C-alpha positions in Angstrom: -3.4 -8.3 14.5 -5.0 -7.8 17.8 -8.4 -6.3 18.3 -7.3 -3.0 19.4 -4.9 -2.7 16.5 -7.7 -3.6 14.0 -9.7 -0.9 15.7 -7.0 1.5 14.8 -7.6 0.7 11.2 -11.4 1.4 11.4 -12.7 4.7 10.2 -12.4 7.7 12.5 -15.9 8.8 12.0 -16.4 11.2 15.0 -13.1 13.0 14.8 -13.2 16.7 13.7 -11.6 17.4 10.3 -8.1 18.7 10.7 -7.0 21.2 7.9 -3.4 21.2 6.8 -1.4 22.9 4.2 0.0 20.5 1.7 3.5 20.8 0.2 4.8 18.3 -2.3 8.5 17.9 -2.2 10.4 18.7 -5.4 11.7 15.8 -7.4 10.0 13.4 -4.8 12.8 13.9 -2.2 12.9 11.5 0.7 13.7 13.6 3.8 12.5 10.9 6.3 12.7 7.9 4.0 13.2 4.5 5.7 16.3 3.1 4.0 15.3 -0.6 4.7 13.3 -2.6 2.2 12.6 -5.4 4.8 8.9 -5.6 5.3 8.8 -8.6 7.8 10.2 -8.9 11.3 11.5 -12.4 12.2 12.7 -14.2 15.3 14.8 -17.3 14.4 13.0 -17.6 11.1 9.5 -17.3 12.6 7.4 -14.3 11.7 6.3 -12.6 14.9 4.5 -9.6 13.5 3.0 -8.3 10.2 3.9 -4.7 9.2 1.3 -2.2 8.0 1.7 0.1 5.0 -0.6 3.1 4.9 -0.7 4.6 1.5 -2.0 8.2 0.6 -3.7 7.0 -2.6 -4.2 10.2 -4.5 -0.6 11.3 -3.7 0.6 8.1 -5.5 -1.8 8.6 -8.3 -0.5 12.1 -8.9 3.1 10.8 -9.1 3.0 7.5 -11.0 3.0 8.1 -14.8 0.7 5.2 -15.7 -2.0 6.6 -13.3 -1.3 10.4 -13.5 -3.0 11.0 -16.9 -6.3 9.6 -15.8 -6.0 11.2 -12.4 -5.3 14.6 -13.8 -8.0 14.4 -16.4 -10.8 13.7 -13.9 -10.9 9.9 -14.3 -10.0 9.3 -10.6 -12.0 6.2 -10.5 -9.9 4.5 -13.2 -6.6 5.7 -11.5 -7.9 4.5 -8.1 -8.7 1.0 -9.3 -5.4 0.7 -11.2 -3.5 1.6 -8.0 -5.6 -0.8 -5.9 -4.9 -3.7 -8.4 -1.1 -3.0 -8.1 -1.3 -2.9 -4.3 -3.2 -6.3 -4.2 -0.4 -8.0 -6.1 2.3 -6.2 -4.1 0.6 -7.1 -0.7 0.4 -10.7 -1.8 4.0 -11.0 -2.9 5.5 -9.2 0.0 3.0 -10.6 2.5 2.3 -7.2 4.1 -0.9 -5.5 5.2 -1.8 -2.6 2.9 -4.3 0.1 3.6 -4.9 2.8 0.9 -6.6 6.0 1.8 -8.4 8.3 -0.7 -9.8 11.8 0.1 -13.5 11.8 -0.5 -14.5 15.3 0.6 -15.0 16.5 -2.9 -16.1 13.2 -4.6 -19.6 12.9 -3.3 -18.6 9.7 -1.6 -19.4 9.1 2.1 -16.7 8.1 4.6 -16.4 4.3 4.5 -14.1 1.3 4.2 -14.0 -1.6 1.7 -11.8 -4.6 1.5 -10.7 -5.6 -2.0 -8.7 -8.9 -2.3 -7.1 -8.4 1.1 -6.3 -4.7 0.7 -8.3 -2.2 2.9 -9.5 0.8 0.8 -10.7 3.7 2.9 -12.7 6.7 1.5 -12.3 9.6 4.0 -14.8 12.5 3.7 -14.6 13.6 7.4 -10.8 13.7 7.5 -8.3 14.5 4.8 -6.2 11.4 3.9 -3.1 12.7 5.7 -5.1 13.5 8.9 -6.6 10.0 8.8 -3.2 8.4 8.3 -1.6 10.5 11.1 -4.3 9.4 13.6 -4.1 5.7 12.6 -0.3 5.7 12.8 -0.7 7.1 16.4 -3.2 4.3 17.2 -1.1 1.5 15.8 2.2 2.6 17.4 0.5 3.0 20.7 -0.9 -0.5 20.4 2.6 -1.9 19.8 2.5 -2.5 16.1 6.2 -3.0 15.5 6.5 -1.3 12.0 4.2 1.1 10.3 5.0 2.6 6.9 3.4 5.7 5.4 3.6 6.2 1.7 3.4 9.9 0.6 5.6 12.6 -1.0 3.7 15.4 0.9 6.3 17.2 3.1 4.1 17.9 6.0 2.5 14.6 6.1 6.0 12.9 6.0 6.9 15.1 9.0 3.7 14.4 11.0 3.7 10.7 10.4 7.4 10.3 11.1 6.8 12.3 14.4 4.2 9.7 15.4 6.7 6.8 14.9 6.1 5.8 11.3 8.7 4.8 8.7 8.4 6.8 5.5 8.3 5.8 1.8 7.8 8.4 -0.9 5.4 7.6 -3.8 8.6 7.1 -5.9 9.8 4.5 -3.5 6.5 2.6 -3.4 6.5 2.4 -7.3 10.0 1.0 -7.2 9.2 -1.5 -4.7 6.0 -2.6 -6.7 8.2 -3.0 -9.8 10.8 -5.0 -7.9 8.1 -7.4 -6.5 6.9 -8.0 -10.1 10.5 -8.7 -11.2 11.0 -11.1 -8.3 7.8 -13.0 -9.2 8.8 -13.0 -12.9 12.2 -14.5 -12.1 10.6 -17.1 -9.8 8.2 -18.1 -12.5 11.0 -18.5 -15.1 13.1 -20.6 -12.8 10.3 -23.0 -12.0 8.6 -23.4 -15.4 8.9 -27.3 -14.9 7.0 -27.1 -11.7 3.3 -26.0 -11.5 2.9 -22.7 -9.8 0.2 -24.0 -7.6 2.4 -26.8 -6.3 5.2 -24.4 -5.7 3.0 -22.1 -3.7 1.7 -24.9 -1.7 5.2 -26.0 -0.9 5.7 -22.6 0.7 2.5 -22.9 2.6 1.0 -19.6 1.3 -2.6 -19.0 2.1 -5.3 -19.2 -0.6 -5.6 -15.4 -0.9 -1.9 -15.1 -1.6 -2.0 -17.9 -4.1 -5.0 -16.2 -5.9 -3.2 -12.9 -6.1 0.1 -14.4 -7.3 -1.7 -16.3 -10.1 -3.3 -13.0 -11.2 0.1 -11.3 -11.2 1.6 -14.3 -13.1 -1.1 -14.0 -15.8 -0.5 -10.3 -16.1 3.2 -10.8 -16.6 2.7 -13.5 -19.1 0.3 -11.2 -21.1 2.9 -8.5 -21.1 5.4 -11.0 -22.5 3.0 -12.0 -25.3 2.5 -8.3 -26.2 6.2 -7.8 -26.6 6.5 -10.5 -29.2 
């Protein structure tokens, strides 16, 4: 990622807060949804660019059943961390840059950015999450980023992000993709039980962060299997 592109992911501290009226689509409809599930662009087998996925964190927390209870009952910190953990594994399996944004205006948190196991976590107090995402989409597209996804089920946010050149996934679609990535890894693990996971990953020349995240997801899946027995 070029310097100016990285700058587009930095916090927009001195931009006036833009107020918008939110409208969540019924039944998580996908008016602008990107039909493709391809997350990497290639040229004769060589990766030429990494896509970026910008996630409206609380929008997903309010949709996903496993997060919604904590989120709706005031335990936002628990819901946030559960979502971040899922995104870490997803980012590693699909080898895509993930940035998750949480509204911080009413949480007492100041505007800041953290990096958690390769996933950028933004707490935006000066801008709403959708306004932050809209401006970052504009910056990335202007800088030549080949593909930018925005994950939200907010109708206005979908429209604005799509207008800036982003591809759209609803919260429902992201959850589906996360579950699919877990199934893919689970299948890979079952097919390669006679080969050490570490050796398999080295064979594919994955970087250490990806290896670490995949090992964590493997342990999680194996624990789920033990609990079923």
